[in-house]
FIZADREN-721704 format. One line per 5 residues: number of its first residue (from 1); their letters; for each residue x, y, z of N, C-alpha, C. Coordinates in Angstrom, 1 decimal. Layout:
<nodes>
NUM	a	X:Y:Z:X:Y:Z:X:Y:Z  ...
</nodes>
This chain:
<nodes>
1	mlgll	-10.3:2.4:7.1:-10.4:1.2:7.8:-9.8:1.2:9.5  -10.6:1.0:10.1:-10.3:1.1:11.9:-10.4:-0.2:12.2  -9.3:-0.7:13.1:-9.4:-2.1:13.9:-9.2:-1.9:15.3  -9.8:-2.6:16.1:-9.4:-3.1:17.6:-8.6:-4.4:17.7  -7.5:-4.5:18.2:-7.0:-5.7:18.0:-6.3:-5.9:19.7
6	dqdgs	-6.0:-7.4:19.9:-5.5:-7.6:21.1:-4.0:-7.9:20.8  -3.2:-8.2:21.9:-1.9:-8.2:22.0:-1.3:-9.2:20.9  -2.2:-10.0:20.7:-1.8:-11.3:20.1:-2.0:-10.9:18.5  -2.7:-10.0:18.0:-2.9:-9.6:16.7:-4.4:-10.0:16.0  -5.0:-10.6:17.2:-6.5:-11.0:16.7:-7.4:-9.9:16.6
11	iiani	-8.3:-9.7:15.6:-9.4:-8.5:15.4:-10.5:-8.8:16.3  -10.4:-7.9:17.2:-11.8:-7.8:18.3:-12.7:-7.3:17.3  -12.5:-6.0:16.5:-13.9:-5.4:15.8:-12.9:-4.5:14.7  -13.7:-4.2:13.7:-13.3:-3.3:12.9:-14.4:-2.8:11.9  -13.9:-1.6:11.6:-15.0:-0.8:10.7:-14.5:0.0:9.6
16	septq	-15.1:0.6:8.6:-14.7:1.2:7.7:-15.7:2.2:7.0  -15.3:3.4:6.9:-16.1:4.5:6.3:-15.5:5.3:5.4  -16.2:6.1:4.3:-15.4:6.9:3.2:-14.5:7.9:4.0  -13.4:8.5:3.5:-12.5:9.5:4.1:-13.1:10.8:4.3  -14.0:11.1:3.2:-14.4:12.6:3.0:-13.5:13.6:3.1
21	tqlgp	-12.4:13.5:2.1:-11.0:14.4:2.3:-11.6:15.9:2.1  -12.8:16.1:1.4:-13.2:17.4:1.2:-13.2:18.4:2.4  -13.5:17.5:3.5:-13.8:18.2:4.6:-12.8:18.9:5.6  -11.5:18.4:5.2:-10.4:18.8:5.7:-9.8:17.9:6.9  -8.5:18.4:7.3:-8.1:17.5:8.3:-8.7:17.4:9.6
26	islve	-8.9:18.6:10.0:-9.6:18.5:11.6:-10.9:17.7:11.5  -11.7:17.8:10.5:-12.9:17.1:10.6:-12.4:15.6:10.5  -11.6:15.1:9.7:-11.1:13.8:9.7:-10.7:13.4:10.9  -10.0:14.1:11.4:-9.6:13.6:13.0:-10.4:13.5:13.8  -11.5:14.4:13.9:-12.5:14.2:14.8:-13.5:13.0:14.4
31	rmvkn	-13.7:12.7:13.2:-14.4:11.4:12.8:-13.5:10.2:13.1  -12.4:10.3:13.1:-11.7:9.2:13.4:-11.5:9.2:15.1  -11.5:10.0:15.6:-11.4:9.9:17.1:-12.8:9.2:17.6  -14.0:9.8:16.9:-15.2:9.3:17.3:-15.2:7.8:17.2  -14.9:7.5:16.1:-15.0:6.1:15.5:-14.1:5.1:16.3
36	crdli	-12.8:5.7:16.7:-12.0:4.9:18.0:-12.9:4.7:19.1  -13.3:5.8:19.8:-14.2:5.8:21.3:-15.3:4.8:20.8  -16.1:4.9:19.7:-17.1:4.2:19.6:-17.1:2.4:19.7  -15.8:2.3:18.7:-15.4:0.9:18.7:-14.9:0.4:19.9  -14.2:1.0:20.7:-13.7:0.7:22.2:-15.0:0.3:23.0
41	rqnni	-15.8:1.6:23.0:-17.2:1.1:23.9:-18.1:0.1:23.4  -18.2:-0.1:22.4:-19.2:-1.0:21.8:-18.6:-2.3:22.1  -17.4:-2.6:22.2:-16.9:-3.9:22.5:-16.4:-4.0:24.1  -16.9:-3.2:24.8:-16.6:-3.1:26.5:-15.3:-3.1:26.8  -14.5:-2.4:26.2:-13.3:-2.5:26.4:-12.9:-1.1:27.4
46	pedqv	-12.3:-1.3:28.6:-12.1:0.0:29.3:-11.1:0.8:28.5  -11.1:2.1:28.4:-10.3:3.0:27.7:-9.1:2.8:28.2  -8.8:2.6:29.5:-7.3:2.5:29.8:-6.7:1.3:29.6  -7.2:0.4:28.9:-6.9:-0.9:28.5:-6.4:-0.8:27.0  -6.5:0.2:26.3:-6.1:0.3:25.1:-4.8:1.0:25.2
51	kalgi	-3.5:0.3:24.9:-2.3:0.7:25.2:-1.5:1.6:24.4  -1.9:1.6:23.0:-1.2:2.3:22.0:-2.1:2.3:20.8  -2.0:3.4:20.0:-2.6:3.7:18.5:-1.8:3.8:17.5  -1.9:2.8:16.4:-1.0:3.1:15.4:-1.9:3.6:14.1  -1.4:4.6:13.6:-1.9:5.3:12.4:-1.1:5.3:11.3
56	gspgp	-2.0:4.7:10.1:-1.2:4.6:8.9:-1.7:5.6:7.8  -0.8:6.7:7.3:-1.0:7.6:6.3:-0.3:7.4:5.3  -1.0:7.8:3.8:-0.1:8.1:2.7:1.2:9.4:3.0  2.1:9.4:2.3:3.1:10.3:2.6:3.4:11.2:1.4  4.1:12.0:1.5:5.3:12.0:2.5:5.1:12.3:3.9
61	lsisk	5.8:11.9:4.7:5.6:12.1:6.2:6.7:12.3:7.0  6.8:13.0:8.1:7.9:12.9:9.1:7.3:12.0:10.0  8.0:10.9:10.1:7.5:9.9:11.1:8.1:10.1:12.4  9.3:10.7:12.4:10.0:10.9:13.8:9.0:12.2:14.4  8.4:13.0:13.7:7.8:14.3:14.3:6.2:14.0:14.1
66	gkvin	5.9:13.0:13.6:4.5:12.6:13.7:3.6:13.6:12.7  4.2:14.0:11.7:3.7:14.8:10.8:3.2:14.4:9.2  2.1:14.8:8.9:2.0:14.6:7.3:2.6:15.7:6.9  3.5:15.7:5.8:4.1:16.8:5.3:3.1:17.4:4.1  2.7:16.5:3.2:1.7:17.1:2.0:1.0:15.8:1.5
71	lcnlp	-0.2:16.0:1.2:-1.0:14.7:0.6:-1.5:15.5:-0.5  -1.4:15.0:-1.9:-2.0:15.5:-3.0:-3.5:15.0:-2.9  -3.7:14.2:-2.3:-5.4:13.9:-2.5:-6.0:14.2:-1.2  -5.4:14.7:-0.3:-6.0:15.0:0.9:-5.8:16.6:1.2  -6.5:17.5:0.8:-6.6:19.0:0.9:-6.3:19.1:2.3
76	gfvdf	-5.4:20.3:2.6:-5.0:20.9:4.0:-4.4:20.1:4.7  -3.9:18.9:4.2:-2.7:18.1:5.1:-1.4:18.6:4.7  -0.7:19.8:5.0:0.5:20.3:4.9:1.1:20.5:6.3  2.0:19.6:6.5:2.9:19.8:7.9:1.6:19.6:8.9  1.0:18.8:8.6:-0.1:18.6:9.9:0.1:17.5:10.8
81	plrse	0.4:17.6:12.3:0.5:17.0:13.1:-0.3:15.8:13.6  -0.8:14.9:12.8:-1.9:13.9:12.9:-1.5:13.3:14.0  -0.4:12.6:14.4:-0.1:11.7:15.5:-0.6:12.5:16.8  0.1:13.9:17.0:-0.3:14.3:18.3:-1.8:14.7:18.5  -2.4:15.2:17.3:-3.8:15.4:17.2:-4.7:14.3:17.7
86	msqrl	-4.3:13.2:17.2:-5.0:11.9:17.6:-4.9:11.4:19.0  -3.4:11.5:19.3:-3.1:11.3:20.6:-3.7:12.0:21.7  -3.7:13.3:21.6:-4.1:14.1:22.8:-5.7:14.0:22.9  -6.3:13.8:21.6:-7.8:13.8:21.9:-8.1:12.4:22.6  -7.5:11.5:22.3:-7.9:9.9:22.9:-7.0:9.7:23.9
91	qipal	-6.1:10.6:24.1:-5.3:10.3:25.6:-4.9:8.9:25.5  -4.3:8.4:24.3:-3.6:7.3:24.2:-2.1:7.4:23.2  -1.0:7.0:23.7:0.2:6.9:23.1:-0.3:6.5:21.5  0.5:7.3:20.8:0.5:7.0:19.2:1.6:6.8:18.3  1.3:6.5:17.1:2.6:6.1:16.2:1.9:6.3:15.0
96	lenda	3.0:7.2:14.2:2.3:7.3:12.7:3.2:6.7:12.0  2.7:6.0:10.9:3.7:5.2:9.8:2.8:5.3:8.3  3.8:5.4:7.7:3.3:5.0:6.2:2.6:4.3:5.8  1.2:4.3:5.2:0.2:3.4:5.0:0.7:2.0:4.3  1.7:2.1:3.3:2.2:1.1:2.8:3.1:0.3:3.7
101	naacw	4.0:0.8:4.3:4.7:0.3:5.4:4.1:-0.3:6.4  2.9:0.2:7.2:1.7:-0.4:7.8:1.4:-1.7:7.2  1.1:-1.9:6.0:0.4:-2.9:5.2:1.6:-4.1:5.3  3.1:-3.3:5.1:4.1:-4.5:5.1:4.4:-5.1:6.3  4.2:-4.3:7.3:4.4:-4.9:8.7:3.3:-5.8:8.8
106	gefwl	2.0:-5.5:8.5:1.2:-6.5:8.9:1.2:-7.8:8.4  1.8:-8.0:6.9:1.8:-9.0:6.3:3.2:-9.7:6.9  4.3:-8.9:7.2:5.2:-9.5:7.9:5.0:-10.4:9.2  4.0:-9.6:10.1:3.6:-10.0:11.4:2.7:-11.2:11.5  1.7:-11.0:10.8:0.8:-12.2:10.6:0.4:-12.7:9.3
111	gagrn	1.0:-12.3:8.4:0.5:-12.6:6.8:1.4:-13.4:6.1  1.6:-13.3:4.9:2.2:-14.2:4.1:3.9:-14.4:4.5  4.4:-13.1:5.2:5.6:-13.0:5.5:6.0:-13.4:7.2  5.1:-14.2:7.7:5.2:-14.2:9.2:6.3:-15.1:9.7  6.9:-15.9:8.9:8.1:-16.9:9.2:9.3:-16.4:8.4
116	innmv	9.3:-15.2:8.0:10.8:-14.8:7.3:11.2:-13.2:8.1  12.5:-13.1:7.6:13.1:-12.0:8.2:13.1:-10.8:7.1  13.2:-11.0:6.0:13.3:-9.9:5.0:12.6:-10.0:3.8  11.7:-9.0:3.4:10.7:-8.9:2.5:10.5:-7.5:2.0  9.8:-7.4:0.9:9.5:-6.4:0.3:8.0:-6.5:-0.1
121	lytlg	7.0:-5.5:0.0:5.7:-5.5:-0.4:5.4:-4.5:-1.5  4.7:-4.8:-2.3:4.1:-3.8:-3.1:2.7:-3.7:-3.1  2.0:-2.7:-2.8:0.5:-2.3:-2.8:0.2:-1.7:-4.1  -0.8:-2.7:-4.8:-1.3:-2.2:-6.2:-2.7:-1.8:-6.2  -2.9:-0.6:-6.2:-4.0:0.1:-6.4:-4.3:1.2:-7.3
126	tgigg	-4.7:2.5:-6.7:-4.9:3.6:-7.9:-3.4:3.9:-7.9  -2.5:3.9:-7.3:-1.0:4.0:-7.4:-0.2:2.7:-6.9  0.9:2.9:-6.6:1.7:1.9:-6.0:2.4:2.0:-4.7  2.2:1.6:-3.9:3.0:2.1:-2.5:4.1:0.7:-2.0  4.7:1.0:-1.3:5.6:-0.2:-0.8:6.3:-0.1:0.5
131	giiin	6.9:-1.2:1.0:7.5:-1.6:2.1:8.9:-2.6:2.0  9.6:-2.1:2.8:10.8:-3.1:2.9:11.4:-3.4:4.2  11.4:-4.6:4.6:11.5:-5.4:5.8:13.0:-5.8:5.8  14.3:-5.5:6.5:15.4:-6.3:6.2:15.8:-6.7:7.8  15.9:-7.6:8.0:16.5:-8.4:9.3:15.4:-7.9:10.3
136	gelvh	14.3:-8.1:10.0:13.1:-7.9:11.1:12.7:-6.5:11.1  13.2:-5.5:10.4:13.2:-4.0:10.8:12.9:-3.1:9.5  11.7:-2.4:9.7:11.4:-1.6:8.5:12.3:-0.6:8.0  12.4:-0.5:6.8:13.3:0.6:6.1:12.9:1.9:6.0  13.2:3.1:6.9:12.6:4.1:6.6:13.2:5.3:6.1
141	ghddn	14.6:5.3:6.1:15.6:6.0:5.1:15.8:7.3:6.0  16.9:8.0:5.4:17.3:9.2:6.4:16.2:10.2:6.8  15.3:10.4:5.8:14.3:11.4:6.3:13.0:10.8:6.5  12.9:9.5:6.7:11.5:8.8:6.9:10.9:8.5:5.6  11.2:8.7:4.5:10.5:8.4:3.3:11.3:7.5:2.2
146	gaelg	11.9:6.6:2.8:12.5:5.7:2.0:11.3:4.5:1.6  11.7:3.7:0.7:10.3:2.6:0.2:9.4:3.4:-0.6  9.6:4.4:-1.1:8.7:4.8:-2.0:8.6:4.1:-3.3  8.2:3.1:-3.3:8.5:1.9:-4.3:7.9:2.2:-5.6  6.7:2.7:-5.5:5.9:3.3:-6.7:6.7:4.3:-7.8
151	hmiiq	7.6:5.0:-6.9:8.1:6.1:-7.6:9.8:5.6:-8.2  10.1:4.5:-8.2:11.3:4.1:-9.1:10.9:4.2:-10.5  12.1:4.7:-11.0:11.9:5.2:-12.4:12.1:4.0:-13.1  11.2:3.5:-14.1:11.6:2.4:-15.1:11.7:2.6:-16.5  11.4:4.0:-16.8:11.4:4.2:-18.2:12.0:5.8:-18.4
156	tdgry	13.3:6.0:-19.1:13.7:7.4:-18.9:12.9:8.1:-19.9  12.5:9.4:-19.3:11.5:10.4:-19.9:10.1:9.6:-20.2  10.0:8.6:-19.1:8.6:8.2:-19.5:7.3:8.7:-19.2  6.4:8.3:-18.9:5.1:8.7:-18.7:5.1:9.6:-17.2  4.4:10.9:-17.2:4.6:11.7:-16.4:3.7:11.4:-15.2
161	cacgq	4.4:11.5:-13.9:3.6:11.0:-12.8:3.4:12.4:-11.7  2.2:12.0:-10.9:1.7:13.4:-10.1:2.9:13.7:-9.1  3.8:12.9:-9.1:4.9:12.9:-8.0:6.0:14.1:-8.6  5.7:14.5:-10.0:6.7:15.4:-10.5:7.8:14.6:-11.4  7.8:13.4:-11.2:8.8:12.6:-11.9:8.3:12.1:-13.2
166	hgcve	9.0:11.5:-14.1:8.4:10.9:-15.3:9.1:9.5:-15.2  8.0:8.5:-15.8:8.8:7.2:-15.9:8.6:6.3:-14.6  7.9:6.9:-13.7:7.6:6.0:-12.3:7.1:4.5:-12.8  7.2:3.7:-12.1:6.6:2.2:-12.3:5.0:2.5:-11.9  4.6:3.4:-11.2:3.1:3.7:-10.8:2.5:4.0:-12.0
171	tyasa	3.3:4.7:-13.2:2.6:5.2:-14.2:2.3:4.4:-15.2  3.0:2.9:-14.9:2.8:2.0:-15.7:2.1:0.8:-15.5  2.0:0.6:-14.0:1.6:-0.6:-13.5:0.7:-0.7:-12.4  0.2:0.5:-12.0:-0.9:0.7:-10.9:-2.1:0.5:-11.7  -3.4:0.3:-10.8:-4.5:-0.2:-11.6:-5.1:0.8:-12.4
176	nataa	-4.9:2.2:-12.0:-5.3:3.3:-12.9:-4.6:3.4:-14.2  -3.3:3.2:-14.0:-2.3:3.3:-15.0:-2.6:2.0:-16.1  -3.2:0.9:-15.5:-3.5:0.0:-16.5:-4.6:0.4:-17.3  -5.7:0.7:-16.6:-6.7:1.1:-17.3:-6.5:2.4:-18.3  -5.7:3.3:-17.8:-5.4:4.5:-18.5:-4.8:4.2:-20.1
181	raeea	-3.9:3.2:-19.9:-3.2:2.7:-21.1:-4.0:1.9:-22.0  -5.0:1.3:-21.5:-6.0:0.6:-22.5:-6.7:1.7:-23.0  -7.0:2.8:-22.5:-8.2:3.9:-23.0:-7.3:4.7:-24.0  -6.2:4.8:-24.0:-5.1:5.4:-24.8:-5.1:4.8:-25.9  -4.9:3.6:-25.8:-5.0:2.5:-27.1:-6.1:2.6:-28.0
186	ldqgt	-7.4:2.7:-26.8:-8.7:2.4:-27.7:-8.9:4.0:-28.4  -8.2:5.0:-28.3:-8.3:6.6:-28.6:-7.4:6.3:-29.7  -6.6:5.8:-29.9:-5.5:5.6:-31.0:-6.2:4.7:-32.1  -7.5:4.1:-31.9:-8.1:3.3:-32.7:-8.1:1.7:-32.8  -7.2:1.3:-31.8:-7.1:-0.1:-31.7:-8.3:-0.7:-31.4
191	sssll	-8.6:-1.9:-32.2:-9.6:-2.8:-32.0:-9.5:-3.6:-30.9  -10.8:-3.4:-30.1:-10.8:-4.4:-28.9:-12.2:-4.5:-28.4  -12.4:-5.6:-27.4:-13.7:-5.7:-27.0:-13.8:-4.8:-26.1  -12.8:-4.4:-25.4:-13.0:-3.4:-24.3:-13.6:-1.9:-24.8  -13.7:-1.6:-26.1:-14.5:-0.7:-26.8:-16.0:-0.6:-26.3
196	avrkr	-16.7:-1.8:-26.4:-17.9:-1.8:-26.0:-18.5:-1.5:-24.5  -17.3:-1.8:-23.7:-17.3:-1.6:-22.4:-17.2:-0.2:-22.2  -16.4:0.6:-22.7:-16.2:1.8:-22.5:-17.2:2.7:-23.1  -17.8:2.2:-24.0:-19.2:3.0:-24.6:-20.1:2.7:-23.4  -20.4:1.5:-22.9:-21.6:1.5:-22.0:-21.2:2.1:-20.6
201	kgslt	-20.2:2.2:-20.1:-19.7:2.5:-18.8:-19.2:4.0:-18.8  -18.6:4.5:-19.9:-18.0:5.9:-20.1:-16.4:5.8:-19.8  -16.0:4.7:-19.3:-14.5:4.5:-18.7:-14.4:3.2:-18.4  -13.1:2.8:-18.6:-12.7:1.4:-18.0:-11.8:1.4:-16.8  -11.8:0.4:-16.3:-11.1:0.0:-15.0:-10.1:-1.0:-15.2
206	skdvf	-9.2:-1.2:-14.3:-8.1:-2.4:-14.5:-8.8:-3.9:-14.5  -9.8:-3.9:-13.8:-10.6:-5.1:-13.8:-11.2:-5.5:-14.9  -11.8:-4.5:-15.9:-12.1:-4.8:-17.2:-11.2:-5.3:-18.0  -9.9:-4.9:-18.0:-8.5:-5.1:-18.8:-8.4:-6.3:-18.5  -8.4:-6.7:-17.2:-7.8:-8.2:-16.7:-8.8:-9.3:-17.3
211	ehaaa	-10.3:-9.0:-17.1:-11.3:-9.7:-17.4:-11.2:-10.2:-19.0  -11.0:-9.0:-19.9:-10.8:-9.2:-21.0:-9.6:-10.1:-21.7  -8.5:-9.5:-20.9:-7.4:-10.4:-21.2:-7.5:-11.9:-20.9  -8.2:-12.3:-19.8:-8.5:-13.6:-19.7:-9.6:-14.3:-20.6  -10.2:-13.2:-21.4:-11.4:-14.0:-22.4:-10.6:-13.9:-23.7
216	gdnla	-9.1:-13.5:-23.8:-8.5:-13.7:-25.0:-8.4:-12.5:-26.0  -9.0:-11.2:-25.6:-8.6:-10.0:-26.2:-7.2:-9.7:-26.3  -6.8:-9.1:-27.7:-5.7:-9.1:-27.9:-4.8:-7.7:-27.1  -5.6:-6.6:-27.3:-5.2:-5.3:-26.8:-5.1:-5.6:-25.1  -6.3:-6.3:-24.5:-6.3:-6.3:-23.2:-5.0:-7.1:-22.7
221	neivd	-4.7:-8.1:-23.8:-3.4:-9.0:-23.1:-2.1:-8.1:-23.3  -2.2:-7.5:-24.1:-0.9:-6.5:-24.5:-1.0:-5.6:-23.3  -1.9:-4.9:-22.7:-1.7:-3.9:-21.7:-1.5:-4.9:-20.4  -2.0:-6.0:-20.1:-1.8:-6.8:-19.0:-0.2:-7.0:-19.1  0.2:-7.6:-20.1:1.6:-7.9:-20.3:2.5:-6.7:-19.8
226	gtcrs	2.4:-5.3:-20.3:3.0:-4.2:-19.9:3.0:-3.9:-18.3  1.6:-4.3:-17.9:1.5:-4.3:-16.4:2.6:-5.1:-15.7  2.7:-6.4:-16.1:3.2:-7.5:-15.5:4.8:-7.5:-15.8  5.3:-6.9:-16.8:6.2:-6.8:-17.2:7.1:-5.9:-16.5  6.2:-4.5:-16.1:6.8:-3.7:-15.5:6.9:-3.9:-14.0
231	laqvc	6.2:-4.6:-13.2:6.2:-5.4:-12.0:7.3:-6.1:-11.7  7.5:-7.2:-12.9:8.7:-7.8:-12.7:9.9:-7.1:-12.7  10.0:-6.1:-13.5:11.2:-5.4:-13.7:11.8:-4.8:-12.2  10.5:-4.1:-11.5:11.1:-3.6:-10.2:11.4:-4.8:-9.3  10.6:-5.9:-9.4:10.9:-7.0:-8.3:12.5:-7.5:-8.7
236	vnmlh	12.8:-7.5:-10.1:14.4:-7.9:-10.1:15.1:-6.5:-9.6  14.6:-5.5:-9.6:15.8:-4.5:-9.1:15.8:-4.5:-7.5  14.6:-5.1:-6.9:14.3:-5.1:-5.6:15.2:-6.1:-5.0  15.2:-7.2:-5.8:16.1:-8.5:-5.6:17.6:-8.3:-5.4  17.9:-7.3:-6.6:19.3:-7.1:-6.3:19.7:-5.9:-5.2
241	atepe	18.8:-5.1:-5.0:19.1:-3.9:-3.9:18.9:-4.5:-2.6  18.3:-5.7:-2.3:17.9:-5.7:-0.8:18.1:-7.3:-0.6  17.8:-8.2:-1.6:17.6:-9.7:-1.5:16.8:-10.4:-0.6  15.6:-9.7:-0.7:14.6:-10.4:0.2:14.1:-12.1:-0.1  13.6:-12.6:1.0:13.2:-13.8:0.8:12.0:-13.9:0.0
246	mivlt	11.2:-12.9:0.0:9.7:-12.8:-0.4:9.7:-11.6:-0.9  8.8:-11.1:-2.0:8.3:-10.2:-2.4:6.7:-10.4:-2.5  5.8:-9.5:-1.8:4.5:-9.7:-1.5:3.7:-8.6:-2.2  2.7:-9.1:-3.2:1.8:-8.3:-3.7:0.5:-8.0:-3.2  0.0:-7.0:-2.9:-1.4:-6.8:-2.1:-1.9:-5.4:-2.8
251	ggmik	-3.2:-5.0:-2.5:-3.8:-4.2:-3.1:-5.1:-4.7:-3.8  -6.0:-3.9:-4.5:-7.2:-4.2:-5.2:-6.9:-5.0:-6.5  -5.6:-4.6:-7.1:-5.5:-5.3:-8.3:-5.2:-6.8:-8.3  -4.8:-7.3:-7.1:-4.5:-8.9:-7.0:-5.7:-9.4:-7.1  -7.1:-9.0:-7.1:-8.1:-9.6:-7.1:-8.2:-10.2:-8.7
256	agdil	-7.3:-9.7:-9.6:-7.3:-10.4:-10.8:-6.8:-11.9:-10.9  -6.2:-12.3:-9.7:-5.9:-13.6:-9.6:-4.8:-14.2:-10.2  -4.8:-15.2:-10.8:-3.5:-16.1:-11.3:-3.1:-15.3:-12.6  -3.9:-14.6:-13.3:-3.2:-14.1:-14.8:-2.4:-13.0:-14.2  -2.2:-12.5:-13.2:-1.4:-11.4:-12.8:-0.2:-11.7:-12.2
261	ldrvr	-0.4:-12.7:-11.0:0.5:-13.2:-10.7:1.6:-14.3:-11.4  1.0:-15.2:-12.3:1.6:-16.2:-13.1:2.4:-15.3:-14.3  2.0:-14.1:-14.6:2.7:-13.4:-15.6:3.9:-12.6:-15.0  3.7:-12.0:-13.7:4.8:-11.3:-13.2:5.9:-12.2:-12.9  5.7:-13.3:-12.3:6.7:-14.5:-12.3:7.3:-14.7:-13.4
266	sffrh	6.3:-15.1:-14.4:7.0:-15.5:-15.9:8.1:-14.3:-16.3  7.6:-13.3:-16.3:8.5:-12.0:-16.9:9.7:-11.9:-15.7  9.5:-12.0:-14.8:10.6:-12.4:-13.6:11.7:-13.3:-14.1  11.3:-14.4:-14.3:12.2:-15.2:-14.5:13.0:-15.2:-15.9  12.4:-14.6:-16.9:13.0:-14.2:-18.3:14.0:-13.1:-17.9
271	miwnl	13.7:-12.1:-17.0:14.6:-11.1:-16.9:16.0:-11.2:-16.0  15.8:-12.1:-15.1:16.8:-12.3:-14.0:18.0:-12.8:-14.4  19.1:-12.4:-13.8:20.3:-12.7:-14.3:20.5:-14.5:-14.0  21.6:-15.1:-14.9:21.9:-16.2:-14.8:23.0:-16.7:-14.0  23.6:-15.9:-13.1:24.9:-16.1:-12.5:24.8:-17.1:-11.1
276	kaetm	23.2:-17.1:-10.6:23.2:-17.8:-9.5:21.6:-18.1:-9.5  21.4:-19.2:-9.1:20.0:-19.6:-8.8:19.1:-18.8:-7.6  18.1:-18.1:-8.2:17.5:-17.6:-6.9:16.2:-18.2:-6.3  16.2:-18.1:-5.1:14.9:-18.7:-4.4:13.8:-17.9:-3.7  13.9:-16.4:-4.3:13.2:-15.5:-3.9:11.7:-15.9:-4.1
281	eicya	10.6:-15.6:-3.5:9.2:-16.3:-3.8:8.5:-14.8:-4.1  7.9:-14.6:-5.1:6.8:-13.5:-5.7:5.3:-14.1:-5.2  4.7:-13.5:-4.3:3.4:-14.1:-3.8:2.5:-13.0:-3.6  1.2:-13.7:-3.3:0.1:-12.7:-3.1:0.2:-12.3:-1.5  -0.4:-11.4:-0.9:-0.7:-11.1:0.4:-1.8:-12.0:1.0
286	tlgdn	-1.9:-12.1:2.1:-2.8:-13.0:2.8:-3.9:-12.3:3.7  -3.8:-11.3:4.1:-4.6:-10.5:5.2:-5.7:-9.3:4.4  -5.4:-9.6:3.0:-6.8:-8.6:2.4:-6.6:-7.3:2.8  -7.8:-6.8:2.9:-7.8:-5.3:3.0:-7.4:-4.9:4.4  -7.5:-5.9:5.4:-6.9:-5.8:6.8:-5.5:-5.5:7.1
291	sgfig	-4.8:-5.7:6.1:-3.3:-5.5:6.4:-2.9:-4.2:6.8  -3.4:-3.1:6.5:-3.0:-1.7:6.9:-3.2:-1.8:8.5  -4.6:-1.7:8.9:-4.8:-1.5:10.4:-4.3:-2.6:11.2  -4.0:-3.9:10.6:-3.2:-4.7:11.4:-1.7:-4.5:11.5  -1.1:-3.9:10.6:0.2:-3.3:10.6:0.4:-2.3:11.5
296	aagla	-0.4:-1.4:11.3:-0.6:-0.3:12.3:-0.4:-0.7:13.8  -1.5:-1.3:14.1:-1.5:-1.8:15.5:-0.4:-2.5:16.0  0.1:-3.3:15.1:1.4:-4.3:15.4:2.6:-3.3:15.6  2.7:-2.4:14.8:3.9:-1.3:15.2:3.6:-0.6:16.4  2.3:-0.2:16.7:2.2:0.5:17.9:2.5:-0.4:19.2
301	ldgfr	2.0:-1.8:18.8:2.2:-2.6:20.1:4.0:-2.8:20.3  4.6:-2.9:19.1:6.0:-3.2:19.1:6.5:-1.8:19.7  6.1:-0.6:19.4:6.6:0.5:20.0:6.4:0.6:21.6  4.9:0.1:22.0:4.9:0.2:23.3:5.6:-0.9:24.2  5.8:-2.0:23.6:6.7:-3.0:24.2:8.3:-2.5:24.3
306	kghrl	8.6:-1.9:23.4:9.9:-1.5:23.5:10.4:0.0:23.8  9.2:0.5:24.1:9.1:2.0:24.8:10.1:2.9:23.7  9.7:3.0:22.5:10.2:4.0:21.8:8.9:4.1:20.5  9.3:5.3:20.0:8.5:5.7:18.5:6.9:6.2:19.0  6.7:6.1:20.3:5.2:6.6:20.5:5.2:8.0:20.9
311	yspgv	4.3:8.7:20.7:4.1:10.2:21.2:3.0:9.9:22.5  3.4:10.4:23.5:2.4:10.2:24.5:1.8:11.6:24.8  0.4:11.6:25.1:-0.4:12.5:25.1:0.0:13.4:26.2  -0.1:14.7:26.1:0.4:15.6:27.3:1.9:16.0:26.7  2.8:15.3:25.8:4.0:16.0:25.6:3.8:17.2:24.9
</nodes>
């Protein structure tokens, strides 16, 4: 997803196209550069009026060096200088940020968290990402890879995660994990209306699971409860770790609607301590799929205004 924004965060134009990861990093950069130039020209924006470029990427990253350290889903991206490659080609100062952090900043800047100073965001998709804002600043950590909230361990010796750990919340509560746990239950012979769906489609999605839970299927409800309980657990942990005013849920899985949010809130209320009343809100994001590029642009604008974190072409 690529967007062109003005200094107030209003979207001038945006486009989306498949990543085509199999073509490698240079091909991806060249297509991103072409799309940037096309978007600028099609909207009659003088190129010298584009002040900064924000890039959101999965991690782990070296944000300070502008490098992608390693991406399991994008072959060839090992110690790849994505920030400088984009900046040099476009001749625009650039900033690299974790994609979930960018989404977090987007919601903080113009979305659900626009009137607060402390928030946490969880992206619920094929995996789980996250971002933390404390006193109006993103948390990056000592080596630029803080706030990897999907890899918080919630089960000792639990389900294997592609990151190499066991028991990550991503393996219990992401969209892929929700579907996988349902399929495993079917493989074990559990009766469910989901069986007919799998026979027809070949596999399940989290959307199938949530829809059948809403229709009253016992297995689907059990799986959804497990997903929501796991999310509530990490919300409790983040409350005690950072005490945010708000935890925002975003990503494709929030299309499930009330059945997801209501249950996460319910499990949260059941789990939380009784030593003091908590006012933290758990809510859905408001920017939809645009939060990532809005946040990346917002961070680039912030860097331009403050004169930091931007790589300038020619350096």
